N, C-alpha and C positions, 0 to 999 in steps of 0.2 A: 412633730416634723419628721419626715422620712429621711432615711440615710441615703448618701450618694449611691451606695451599692444597690439599694432597693429601687432607686430611680432608674439606674442602668439596666437592672433586670427587667423592669417594666418596659423600657424601650426595646430591649432585645425580644421580649415576648410579642410586642406590637409588630416589630419587624418580621418575626417568624410567622405571625398570622397573615401578614401581607404576602409573604412568600406562598403560604398555603392558598390564599385567595388567587394569587397569580397562577399557581399551578392549575387551579380549577378553571380559570378563564382560558388558559392555554389548552386544556383538554376539550374545551368547547369551541376551539379555533377563534376565540375572541382575543386576538393578539394585541390589539391596542389597549384593551383593559388590562391584560396581563403585564404589558410593558409599564403601564401606569402604576400597577401594584408593586412590581419589582423596583421601580424607580423610587417609590416612597420608602420601600425597605432599605434601599441603598442610602437614601438620605438619612435615615435613622441609624443604620449600621453599615457604614461604607467599607468596612474591612472584612466583610463576609464574602468570600469568593463565589459561593454558589448563587448569590443574588445576581452577580455580574454574568455568570455563565447562563443562568436561566433567562435573563434579559437578552443575552446574545442569541440564544436559541430562538426567541421570538423574532428578532431582527433577521435571523437566517430564514425563517419561514416567510418573511416579507421580502426576501432577497435584498435586504439593505446591508450589503457586505461591508461598507465603510464603518457602520455602527457595530457590526459583528466584530470586526477587527479591533476597534477601540475597546469594547467591553472585554474581549478575550485577553488583550494585552494587560488590562488592569487586573483581571483574575489571575493571570500568570505571575504578576508582581506580588500578589497576595499569597499564591500557592503555586510554586514551581512544578508541583506534581499533579496539577489538575488535568486529567485526561481530556475532559470536554473542552477546556480552554485551548489546549494545544491542538486538538482535533479541529475545532471550528476556526481557529486562527489559521491553520494550514489550508482549510477550504477557502478562506477569505483571500489568502495569498495566491492560491491557484486561480481565483476569479480575476485577479490582477495580472495573471499570466506570469507570475513570479514562481515558476515551476520548481527551481532548485530549492528555494527557501520553503516553499509550500510542502514539498516532499519531505524535507527535514522535519518540519513540524508534525506531519502525519506519522513519520517514523517514530518520533518522540512519543506521540500519543499512543502508538501501537505498543511500544515497549512498556509504557506506564500502565496501559490497559491490561497487559498480560500479567502484571504484578498486582492488579487490583482484585476486588471481590470476584472470585471465579464464577459466581452465579449471576452476576449482573454486568460484567465488563463488556466493552463495546468492540472487542477484537474484530469480529466479522465485518461490522459496518465500517470500521476504520480501514481494515484491510482492503475492502472493496474500493473505497475511494482512493487509497494509496495505489492499488493496482491500476486503476483508470489513469492516474497521473503518470505512473511509471511506464505504462504501455504507450501513452501519448508521447512521452519523452523518448522512449525507444523508437517509436514509429518515425518521429521526426529525424532522429539521428540515423536510423536505418535507411531512410530515403536518401539522405545526404551521402551516406557511405556507398549506397548502391549506385548513385549517379557518378560519384568519383571513381568507383571501380570500373564502371562501364566506360567512362572517358579514358581511363588509363589502359584498359583492355584494348579499346579501339586504336589508341596511339601505338601500343605495342604491336598489334596486328599489322598496322600500316607500316611500321618500321621493318617488320619481318618480310612483308610483301615487297617493300622497296629493296631490301637486301637480296631477296631471292631474284628479283628482276635484274639487279646489278650483277649478281653471280652468274646468271644465265647469259647476260650480254658479254661477259668476260670469258665464258667457258668455251673451250674448243671441243667439247664432247661431254660425256658422262651426265647428260641432262636428266636421265632417270634417277641417278644417284642424288643429284641436287634437289630434284622434286621430292623424293622420298624423305630427304633430310628436312626439307622445308615443311612437309606435312607433319613430321614428327614434332618439330618445334612448335607448330601451330596447335597440335594436340596437347603438348605439355603445357603450353600457355593457357589453354582453355581449362585444363585440370587445376592449374595453380589458382586461377581466378575463381573457380568453383569452390575450391578449398577455402579461399579467403572469404567467400560469402556464406560459408556453412553456419556461422554463429547467428546470422540473421534469417536463416531458413527454418521455417516452422517444422516441427517434428513432434513425436510423442514424448510426453514427460515420463521419465523412468518410473516404473511402478513403485519402487521403494520410497519415492518422494511424494507419493499420493496416499490419502487416507483410504483404509480398507472399506469404509462405509460410503463416503461421498464420491470416491475416486478422483477428487480434486486435489491439486497440489496443496501441501500442508501450509497452514498459517501459523498454528500454535500446536506443534506436535507433542503428545505425551505418550509415555510408554507404561504398560501394565506389568505386573509381576510375571506374567506369562511371556513377556518379551514382545508383545504386539503393540504397534504404534497406531494411535488414532488422533484425529483432530479433537482438541480439548472440548470445544463447545458441543461437538456432535456426540462424543462419548458421555459427557455430562447429561445431555438431554436423554440419551438412551437409559442411563442409570436412573434418572428421575422418572421417566414416563413408562419404560418397559420393565425394568427390573435391575437389581444390583448384581449383574453377572456380565462376564465378558461375552460379547456377541459372537465371537469366533470360537473360543474354547469352552464357553458356557460355565467357566469357573466363577465362583463368588468374587465380586469386585466392588470395592468401596471407593468413593471419590478421593478419599485421603491417600489411597494407594497409587494414584496417578502421579508420575514424575516427569518433568519436562525432558524431552529427548533432545538434548543440546546438539548431539552429533548430527541428527537429521535436520534440525533447524539450520545449522551451519551449511549443510550440504544443499538444502533448498535455496538458501541465500546465494551460495556460490553459483548454483545453476541459473537462478534468476539474473544475477549480475552478468552472466555470460550470454544468456538467452532471454532477452527482454520480452520476446513474443509470448513467453509463458505467463506473463502477467495478465494476458487476455482472459477475461472472465465471461462465462456464458450468460 
């Protein structure tokens, strides 16, 4: 008669084989078969988060966002640090137009991804989705601000015009002086509203906030011993495919020598918080 431990081990092995089967079906775009395999694995071992996230990924490919959300919530209950679960849950919330909560989940996934295995983490994919959501959020807010500023500007201009007309009607002379004063006031008003709209006006992102290789704004900046900052995924790819040297200084460089550049990371976030248009990806 077998021991309880042996029986549990057999069940776990069966569930793991079902996961492998599901992965195979998924690779062949047989999402229904993959869902069935993952569901059987979940039935056998319901407390393994990867079974839930794998099934959620199948639902995502089928655009069944209600089931994506349900599976991801269960995965998060089992593993609060699941990058894929937070990521897909965020996408599901965005599908429901719950932008604030969706963005929070994507930001959580991004932070977790940055701390995960550097060779397999999903920072770029997550950042792209987060950027889309943040840009949409900015665009909506920017349109509202622009409309409000324009209405306020027109009201102020009308008030100045009426004041000028009244002053002229009461004046017994010095019309040129009144006109010059009015024009200066109108010019100052225009400059003030132009200044107010600056944060929403697209411009160039400062060079020091961009990767030397991609020229894109940093997502996950790291600094080398020589003091040069790169996008982590890009410099890792260079070290793996081109050679273990700094592409700018040509000095020997190992992945273990890369250190997160927290100062640049904070500067990028501060810039993005103020200039939401910079989230626009090509």
